[in-house]
Every structure is written in structure tokens, then in C-alpha cells.
N, C-alpha and C positions, 0 to 999 in steps of 0.2 A: 361677521360673528363666527367664532370657532367653537363648535360643539363636538364633544367626543362621541364616538360610537364604540361598540364593544371591542373592535380591533385596536383601539387606542389605549385601553385600560392598563395593559401591562407596561407601556412606555410611560404612562403618567405616574405609576406607583413610586418610582424612585424620586421623582420631583416632589410629590405630595408628602413623602415621608420626612422631608427636611424643611417643610413649611410649618409655621406656627399653627397650632390646632384651630384657633379662631378663624384664621384666614383659609385654612385648608377646607373647611366645610363649604366654602363658596366655590371651590375650584374643581370639584369632582366632574363637572360637565365640560370642563375646558379641554380642548385638544391642544397638546403641547408639541405635536409632531413637527410643526413648522415654526415653532417659537425658537428664538435664539437667546432671549434675555428676559429675566424678571427683575424689576427694580423696585426696591423698597426704600422709601425715604420717610423718616419720622415726621408725622404730620401731613404727609402727602398721600396721593392716591397710589394704590398698587398698580404698576404698569407692566404689561407684557408686550415685548417687541417681536413682531413678525416681519417678514421681508417686505410686506406692503404697508408697514407703519406701526404706530404705537396704539395699544388698546388698553382700556381701563376696566378693571374688574368691578362689576356691579353685585349688590347683595343678592340678586336673583340668580347669580351663578352664570351670568353671560358677560361677554365683552362688548364694549361699545367704544366709539371714538370720542365720546363726551365724558368729561369729568363729573358731570352732574350726577349725584347719587352714587359716586364711586366709593368703594370701600377704602377707608383711610388706615394708614399704617401708624402704629403707636410705638413708643420706645419699648413697651412690654413685648410687642411682636418681635422687634429686632433682638431683644435680649433672649427670647425663646428660640429664635432662629439660630443664634450663635450657639446656644446650648445643644441644639439638635445637630448642627453642623460639626461641632467638636466632640460629639458623643459625650457631653457633660464634662469635658476636660479641656478647657481653654488653655491650661498650662501646657498640655501635650502638643497643642497647635501653636504655641507661642512663636516658634521660628517662622511658620507660614504667615501668621498674623502680622509679624514685624515687616514682612514683605508686601503686606496689603491684601492678602487673600487667604482663603482656605479651599483646598481641593477635597471634594467629598466623593462617596461611592458613585460610580457611574462616570467619573471624570469631570463632573461639573465643577466649575471654579466660582467661588463666591468672593467678589471683591468687597473690600471693607473701607469705609471712610469714617473718620472721627478725629479725636485729638491724639496726636502722636506723642508717645513718651520717648524722649531722645536722651541718650547718654553718650558723651564723647563723640557727638556727631552722628551716631548710629541710632536708627529707630529700633527700640526694644519691644514696643507693644503699641497697640492702638486702643485707647479707652474712650468712654463716652461715645460709643459707635452711633452714628447718625443715619447711615444709609448702607444698604447691601445691594450688590449687583450680582445676580445669579447668571453666570455665563453658561448656557446649556450646551452640552455636547450632544452630538448625534452621529448616527451612522448613515452615510449616503453612498450606497454601492453604485459605482459608476462615476463618482465624482472625479476620478482621475482619467476617465476615458479620453479626454481631449489632450492629454499630455503623456500618457504612459508609453506610447510608441516612440516618442522623442527621447524619453529617459532610457528605455530598454529596447535595443535593436540588435539582432544577430548575435545574441549572447553577451553584448556589451552594455554596461550600465554607465550612464554619464553622471558625474558629480553635479548635483542639482541644488540650487537654492531657491526657495519660495519666498517672494517678497510680498508682504501683505500688511495692510493696516489692521488694527484690532477689529475682530468680528467679521472678517471677510472670508473665513472658512479655511485658513491654512492648516489647522490641526485636522479638520475633517478630510482635507485633501491628502495630507501625509498618511492618515489612517488607510485611505483607499489605495494609495500607492503601495503601501506595505502589503495589503491584501492581494493586489493584482500581481505584484512581483512574486509573492509567495506561491500564488497559483501557477506561476511559470517555473516552479521549483528553484527559485532563487533563495538562497539562505539569507534571511533578513534578521537583524537584531535591532529592536527598538530600545533606545536608551531614554526612558520616560521619567525625567527628573521630577515632574509635578503630577504624575499619575493621570495625565490627561489624554494621551494618545490611545493607550490600551485600556485604561480604566480597570486596572487589575483589582480583583477582590478574592482573597483566599486562593491566590495562585492562578486564577482564571480571568481571562479578559471578558469584558462585557460585549465585545465586538468580534466579528469574523475577521481574523487577521491571516487566515490561511494556515496550511499545515507545516510551513517551513519558516515560521516566524517565532523568534524567542524574544522575551521582554525582560529587560533589566530595569527594575522599578525603584523609584525613590532615591536615586543616587545622582549626585551632581554630574552634569554632562561631561565636564573635563576629566573626571575620574571614570565615569561609566563607559565612555567610548574606548578607553584603553583597557578596561576590564573586559569588555566585550570581545576585543581582538584576541586577548589571551585565552578567554574561557570558551568562546563559542565558534571561533573561526568563521565569521560571517562573510558573505559576499558584499553586503552593503549594510551600513548602519543608518538608521533613521532616527532623528531627534528633532526637538522643537526649540525655537527661540534662541538661536545662536547669538552671542553678543560679547560676553566677557573675554578679556584677553587670555585668560586661562583656557577658555574654549578654543580659541584660535590656535594656541600652542598644541593642544591635544589634537586638533584637526590636522595640523601639519604632520604629527607623528602617525596619525591614522592613514593619511594619504601616502606617506612614505612606506607604510606596511603593505600597500597594495589593496587595501579595503576601500570601497566606494562610500560616498556620503550623500545623503539627501536630508536637507534640513530647511529651516525657515528663519526669517528675520522680520522684525517689524519695519515697515517702510511703505512708501507709496509707489515707488518705481525704482528701477536700477540707477537712473541718473541721480536721484536723491541719495540712495544708499552709498554710491561711490564717493560722495562728499564727506562721509562719516569717517573720521580718523580711526575710530575704534574698530571698524570692520574692514577697512580697505585692504589691510594686510591679508585678510582671509579670502577675499574675493578671487585672488589669483588661482586658487585651488579648484574653482568651479568651471564647469563646461556649459551648463545651462542655467538660465535665470528665468523664472516664471513670475509674472506680475499679476496679483489678484486684486479684485475690487468687489464692491457690493452693487455695482451698477445695475446688473440684472439679477440681484439677489446674491447672498453670500456664496462665494466659490466661483465668481465670474473670472475666468482666465482671460486677462486682457492681452497679454503678450507672452510668447516663449522666445527667449533670445539666446542665440548661440554665442557664448563668450569664451569658447575653447581656445581662441587665438589671442586672448588677453583683452584687457579693458583699458 
């Protein structure tokens, strides 16, 4: 059971502000500090995921492993949650929704499932939303302790790719890598396409990123990486979820300019990623690959592999 104490109240505030009012009143005693996901399915129980499993919200304001007596999510709850997440302007968030998510203040990402509205093969919107998955961001100072000395040694930064399945802590790791490099007076620029790494709000990050970190927020990676080179003269660029071919083309220009790169990609391990035709071209630019898992909780670094001599 996870019960909040006074030290947890400030971290809860951002989560509660984007929860439907009727559900929120049951959640004030819940400690979200170790939670990584909240799942709302129409007609189903509200589920909160922690590293040790899934818990169900009871009307007494506690979490248990049993669905008996669990608070049930309604379509009205989901509709209100979308209104709160979009700040009452779903139209303004249409681009994000067409990609299946909304990013909200604090860097939390809300995944959306429902009926896709498709035009000429492209998803334009998602209607009749049936479930929401709140992917909760967090700051874990020290998350990069097991890898930072391999990335940065004797003034040299190795181009590094973090390979991770969803929910295994890659964004949290990237955030702490940025902080630790910045503390060493390395000039870092975070290209934060989905506002998840830095969680910028009115020009300020929700996290400690160090004194030598700049953030380019809300711009496509392929565009932002090249903008950062011209505008900020960074030593290293950090970005999340590499994948599109235009990202690889921008990466090639970045490497040729002498700027280092630390980024992530969805996958289970290097062997699996090497089989992907869409990313294989880009792997040749990296010197280190780190494989993450959730085996001992999110952020478990399974392997750090030297790929500097090719793959």
C-alpha cells in the first residue's frame, strides 16, 4: 500500500491536477513517487503501476492488489481527463492526438486509445476514446551513475545510444546523463521534441539539468539537432527516440560537425536493433550502446557495449 506523507504532496500536485475531479478526491493519500503509470479504461478499475506490480484504487483512498471494491472509470471520467490534459482545447492538441498521445506539464505523456479517424492512410484524430495511459515522468538523480564514466572520460564524450523497451527508464536516464555532464561543465543541448526530457514550462525545466544545459523544446529532432548546432555550439546533443530516416540524416550532419550525440531507441537489445533496416544505417555513428530493462525495476542497465569498432 502506498500512502503519501507531507514530503510527497508537491510531487502529487501535478498529477492530481490532470485527473478527473471525481477520481482525484480518492487519490490525495496516494504516494506517486515510485509510480510509473496510471491506466484508465472505460468500465474498468483505475490501475496504478509500480515497480512491484499493479495496484487498484479503492474508494477509501488506498491501493490494493484486489479489484474488489475498486473505483471504476467511466466515459465521463475519460472525457474530463482529455479536457484537462488539453487545457480545454483538443483542437490545439490534434497533432499529438493523431500520434496517439498528449504530453502535459511535467513531461508526463498520456497515451490514447479509441477509434482512429483515417484520411488517405494517415491518422488525423482519435475519437470515442476508450482508455488513457498516463506515463509518469520522474527525476532520479544518480540514475546515470553506472554509465556516466563510460560515456565521459578524460574530456572525451562517446556517442551513445540507449536501447530500451517502453517503460524501462530511458528518458529518466537521459535526463540524469544531461545533468551529470552539465555538472562537469560540458555544454549540453537537449532537443526535446515531445517536451518529456526537460518538461519545460514557461521557459524553465521541472528538473535539475545543471548549469550548462540548454533546451530546444517542441521541435522535430531532425530540425532541432541542426538548429542546436548553429545556435548554441554544444559539446553534445541529447535527444529521445531516434528512428525516422530524417533523424538519421540529421545525425550524420551532426557527427560530421564534430558535435557528440546521446540518444535512445525502442528495442530490447543491440542484436534485435541491428536487424532493423530503418536504424541500421545510423548505428555506425555510435561508440557505446547501453541496454536497459525493467528486470530490477525501471532503469536497470543490463549491458554497456563498446561498438566503436563497428557492428
